[in-house]
C-alpha positions as CSV (number, residue, x, y, z in Angstrom):
1,M,-36.2,17.7,4.4
2,I,-32.9,16.1,3.6
3,Y,-29.8,17.6,5.1
4,Y,-26.2,17.1,4.0
5,D,-22.7,17.7,5.2
6,I,-19.2,17.0,3.8
7,L,-16.4,15.4,5.8
8,T,-12.9,15.7,4.4
9,S,-10.9,12.6,5.1
10,Q,-7.7,10.9,4.0
11,C,-9.9,9.0,1.6
12,G,-11.3,12.2,0.1
13,D,-14.5,14.1,0.6
14,I,-17.4,12.1,2.0
15,A,-21.1,13.3,1.7
16,I,-23.4,12.6,4.7
17,L,-27.1,12.8,4.0
18,G,-29.9,12.4,6.5
19,N,-33.4,13.3,7.3
20,E,-35.4,13.5,10.6
21,Q,-35.4,9.7,11.0
22,G,-31.7,9.1,10.5
23,I,-28.7,8.9,8.2
24,I,-29.7,7.9,4.7
25,E,-26.5,8.0,2.8
26,V,-22.7,8.2,3.3
27,A,-20.8,8.3,0.0
28,F,-17.4,9.1,-1.2
29,Q,-17.6,12.0,-3.6
30,Q,-15.4,10.3,-6.2
31,G,-16.1,7.1,-8.0
32,K,-19.5,5.7,-9.1
33,A,-21.1,6.1,-5.7
34,S,-21.0,9.9,-5.3
35,A,-24.1,11.3,-3.6
36,D,-26.5,13.4,-5.5
37,I,-26.6,16.7,-3.7
38,G,-29.2,18.7,-5.5
39,S,-31.5,21.6,-4.8
40,N,-33.7,19.5,-2.6
41,V,-31.1,19.2,0.2
42,E,-30.1,21.7,2.8
43,K,-26.6,22.2,4.4
44,V,-26.4,21.1,8.0
45,N,-27.2,24.0,10.3
46,Q,-28.3,24.6,13.9
47,C,-31.8,23.5,13.1
48,S,-30.6,20.1,11.6
49,P,-31.2,16.8,13.4
50,V,-28.5,16.2,16.0
51,H,-27.6,12.9,14.4
52,M,-26.3,14.8,11.4
53,V,-23.6,16.4,13.5
54,E,-23.0,13.1,15.4
55,A,-22.5,11.3,12.1
56,K,-19.8,13.7,11.0
57,Q,-18.1,13.5,14.4
58,Q,-18.2,9.7,14.5
59,L,-16.8,9.3,11.0
60,D,-14.0,11.8,11.8
61,Q,-13.2,9.7,14.9
62,Y,-13.1,6.5,12.8
63,F,-10.6,8.1,10.4
64,K,-8.5,9.2,13.3
65,G,-8.4,5.7,14.7
66,N,-10.6,6.5,17.7
67,R,-13.9,4.7,16.7
68,E,-14.6,1.1,15.7
69,N,-18.4,1.1,15.8
70,F,-21.1,3.6,15.1
71,D,-24.1,4.6,17.2
72,L,-26.4,6.4,14.8
73,P,-30.0,6.2,13.7
74,L,-30.0,4.8,10.2
75,A,-32.8,5.4,7.7
76,Q,-31.6,3.4,4.7
77,T,-34.4,1.8,2.7
78,G,-34.3,-1.4,0.8
79,T,-35.9,-4.8,0.4
80,N,-36.2,-7.3,3.2
81,F,-33.3,-9.3,1.7
82,Q,-31.1,-6.2,1.4
83,S,-31.9,-5.2,4.9
84,S,-30.9,-8.6,6.2
85,V,-27.5,-8.3,4.4
86,W,-26.9,-4.8,5.7
87,T,-27.8,-5.8,9.2
88,E,-25.3,-8.7,9.0
89,L,-22.6,-6.3,7.6
90,T,-22.8,-4.4,10.9
91,N,-21.8,-7.6,12.7
92,I,-18.5,-7.9,11.0
93,P,-15.9,-6.7,13.6
94,F,-13.6,-3.8,12.9
95,G,-10.4,-5.1,11.3
96,K,-11.9,-8.3,10.1
97,T,-13.1,-9.4,6.7
98,I,-15.4,-12.1,5.4
99,S,-16.2,-13.5,1.9
100,Y,-19.5,-13.1,0.1
101,G,-20.1,-16.8,0.6
102,E,-19.7,-16.4,4.3
103,L,-22.0,-13.5,4.4
104,A,-24.6,-15.5,2.5
105,R,-24.2,-18.4,5.0
106,R,-24.6,-15.9,7.9
107,I,-28.0,-14.8,6.7
108,N,-29.1,-18.5,6.0
109,K,-29.0,-18.1,2.2
110,P,-25.9,-20.0,1.3
111,A,-26.9,-20.3,-2.4
112,A,-27.5,-16.5,-2.7
113,V,-23.9,-15.4,-3.0
114,R,-24.5,-13.2,-6.1
115,A,-27.6,-11.7,-4.6
116,V,-25.6,-11.0,-1.4
117,G,-23.0,-9.2,-3.6
118,T,-25.7,-7.2,-5.3
119,A,-27.2,-6.2,-1.9
120,N,-23.7,-5.3,-0.6
121,G,-23.2,-3.1,-3.6
122,A,-26.6,-1.4,-3.0
123,N,-25.5,-0.3,0.5
124,K,-25.6,3.5,0.6
125,L,-24.1,3.8,4.1
126,A,-20.4,3.4,3.4
127,I,-18.2,2.8,6.4
128,I,-21.2,2.9,8.9
129,V,-22.6,-0.3,7.3
130,P,-19.2,-1.7,6.5
131,C,-19.6,-3.3,3.1
132,H,-15.8,-2.7,2.6
133,R,-15.1,-5.6,4.9
134,V,-16.4,-8.1,2.4
135,I,-13.7,-9.5,0.1
136,G,-13.3,-12.4,-2.3
137,A,-13.1,-16.0,-1.0
138,N,-9.4,-15.9,-2.1
139,Q,-8.9,-13.0,0.3
140,K,-8.5,-10.6,-2.6
141,L,-10.2,-7.2,-2.9
142,T,-13.4,-7.2,-5.0
143,G,-15.5,-4.3,-6.2
144,Y,-16.3,-1.2,-4.1
145,A,-18.5,1.7,-5.0
146,G,-16.0,4.2,-3.7
147,G,-13.2,2.6,-5.7
148,M,-10.7,-0.2,-5.0
149,G,-8.1,2.2,-3.7
150,I,-10.5,3.5,-1.0
151,K,-11.5,0.0,0.0
152,A,-7.8,-0.9,0.5
153,K,-7.2,2.3,2.5
154,L,-10.2,1.5,4.8
155,L,-9.1,-2.0,5.4
156,M,-5.5,-0.9,6.1
157,L,-6.8,1.7,8.5
158,E,-8.6,-1.1,10.3
159,G,-5.5,-3.4,10.2
160,A,-7.5,-6.0,8.2
161,Q,-5.7,-8.8,6.3
162,F,-6.3,-9.0,2.5
163,K,-4.5,-9.7,-0.7
164,V,-4.1,-7.3,-3.7
């Protein structure tokens, strides 16, 4: 069973999807990354896994400036390469940014900058796996599935330095 909930934030509505193993998707409901909430999902209720309630609470704390890191079971699936990129994304501190090239170096694949960018874009756990903290080598914002405006808002919320 897949469960869902919606968090209303200053960046718009955010869909949170999960199963018994963990959180499988966190997506802004506008832009190209909106979650597909179809008939095969169930609204969070008292029988839902506790991590679904915790995910909504932790994301709300993040938007209120009371949380910098997340402590949730994650159940995102991908290739080994994607998983290595996503794991490294969680090591980027709150309020800091890195370039795609730096991210590639950190996973010992310095020539795989484009592949790192593709894996970054395939991340379905917005905010929790902080792909928004990756920017261009020139410190300028680059693509974001939730939209560039949301990426800028998230980085400003964290006090990160970047150029527009």
